[in-house]
C-alpha angles and dihedrals in degrees: 000000000000118000113262091241099055103174101223092064103033093102096059120107120234118268120266132203120264115257116243113274133202114280089228092081113126113268122203123187098172115088094208090054093047090050089065086074107081089214090067093070091050101047116083141065129327127194129193146102140274144200124223124218090263091055100256115145131206148145119288131189130191134193117202114203118197115225097180135263095047097308125125144176113223117203114196117202126197113224098026136283124333109284091020102070109311117102129178092259090063126083119279122182136190126224131175126231139186128199114238108186108304093341131072120219118214115197141171143143104311097346136084140176146150145215117224132155092000093305126113121202126186129188140181115166108309092340116099144163135195124199135176127215114255135187108214123200128203112253089228095049109131093011111173121233112253126228110293095027122138106230108211099173130008099164097265104082139011094204093119091065135061111232096018117171118179128207125222091258094056101262127127124233119234126257097076135130125207115244091214121070129218145183118197119009152142108246129198123186138154126216138184125208122219126248104254108149095163094052124079143180116012090347092068108095099314125190138127143209110234111202114204085003091281115059114075126210101192123240113194140136095257093142109158096011128117096263112246132182090265093048131079111308094013123128097230112249090351113069142341118234117271087239131005103247095171112141123211119285117281091027114120110243134187139224118195107186132185107200130187114190123225116268124234132193122186089348094306125111111242100171132029124234118262133203142187115195129195114192113196089343097309123110108241098165122027121197090329116184114228108209097188144352117292119238124271105047140039127333123249120283145145118293169272093085136161134260114246126198106201122232103197092173097290132104101239109159132211138199143167095038117173139140139198113218114226119229 
């Protein structure tokens, strides 16, 4: 592994959250339409290795976040990409980049680099790194429902949800509530974030998965960010994800959730809800206790209760939604 103080990145300031942007930013949910923007082919994840000035070698990952009009934030991660070696206790640095024709120039105090032809190179003195663009897929993408599963949406009909609106490619737009109600279950669903490079913060492809109609697992385009409780994978107002596993916008992603509903006796809660969440195959919350409902939906209460996929004004889409009730 590279030393934490690798010299060619030591000058870079820590990453900061995006400021909230106007909700009027253009939102694209069609990949072919998004690909017309030359920034779309540049944004994404890069994987490779580097050598420090003292000759040490190690894995390096980078996440390139499009900000619109040829501008990017570049987050460089020691140890590799999230879920592949980098963890939040390891260094993470922010660079800025600008597209110049077909190439992207990366610059900073004492360092320079570029992205061209799907390859990123970084240099500072004798230290250097080379990374190639990759398109990762969740290991549970397309997972088939097992025997005994309740299939809520398979791309053919939205009849299991109130308010269902389907897209031409067989996905379902957010802001829907399941007609069936449930208590304890294993849930699988897949979601795709919109392309909104000029938006930021909570305006950037916002949705949420409300378990038991009251506990929100956040859905947001927080690709490349630190991973907070109001970003993708966070339990809103309760806990941030152990690692930010958010993939780039317009990439299909997965949540695999084990949910245990709160227990009530004589109208009084005697046990809190619990949840384990896997985001793109990586555990980001393990057996987490949920002390109360999260904001924005219903209060706590005895089940069975529905599943709600939050609208929040954006066009986040879902597919392959099924759950297995627990005895």
